[in-house]
C-alpha positions in Angstrom: 68.8 80.5 107.5 70.6 79.2 110.6 69.1 76.3 112.5 69.8 75.0 116.0 69.2 71.3 116.6 69.4 68.9 119.5 68.8 65.2 120.3 65.5 64.0 118.9 65.1 66.7 116.3 64.3 65.9 112.7 66.6 67.8 110.4 64.4 70.2 108.3 66.8 70.8 105.4 70.3 70.0 104.1 72.7 72.2 106.1 76.4 72.7 106.7 77.4 72.4 110.3 78.8 75.6 111.9 79.3 74.2 115.4 78.4 71.0 117.2 78.9 69.1 120.5 79.0 65.3 120.6 76.8 65.2 117.5 75.6 61.9 116.0 72.8 61.5 113.4 70.7 58.7 112.1 70.9 58.8 108.3 68.9 55.6 107.7 66.2 57.5 105.6 68.9 58.7 103.2 71.5 55.9 103.2 69.9 52.9 104.7 72.6 52.7 107.3 71.2 52.1 110.8 74.3 53.0 112.8 74.5 56.5 114.1 77.1 58.7 112.3 79.4 61.1 114.1 79.3 64.7 112.6 81.5 67.8 113.1 82.1 71.2 111.6 85.6 70.4 110.2 86.4 71.4 106.6 86.6 68.6 104.1 89.1 68.3 101.2 88.3 66.8 97.9 85.4 66.8 95.5 82.8 64.2 94.7 82.6 62.9 98.3 79.8 60.4 99.0 77.0 61.3 101.4 78.6 59.1 104.1 81.9 61.0 103.8 80.3 64.4 104.3 80.8 64.5 108.1 80.2 68.3 108.2 76.7 68.1 106.6 73.2 67.4 107.9 70.5 66.1 105.6 66.7 66.7 105.4 64.7 63.9 107.0 67.5 62.5 109.1 67.5 62.9 112.9 69.8 64.0 115.6 70.6 61.0 117.9 72.8 62.7 120.4 74.4 66.1 120.9 73.6 69.6 119.5 74.3 71.5 116.3 74.1 74.9 114.7 74.1 74.8 110.9 73.4 77.0 107.9 70.7 75.7 105.4 72.1 75.0 101.9 69.2 73.2 100.3 65.5 72.4 100.8 62.8 70.3 99.2 63.6 68.8 95.8 67.1 70.4 95.9 68.1 68.4 99.0 69.9 65.1 98.8 66.7 63.2 99.7 64.8 65.2 97.1 67.2 63.9 94.4 
């Protein structure tokens, strides 16, 4: 599935960002960090990246603070990061 999100939306699943504009998310439910995190659709290199380093991913239960995004769902429920 492809989802489209905007400021104020709660992210319904873990998803890889396809496109975005001025996107920042609040990942406090997942990481405990209260500062908004900038996100983009750039490819990442390397393996074993921490959640905070995954700037091209959105995570279930976090929220869009500013901007918009289009993303493809990669995990839901217990298979999501918050489900782990």
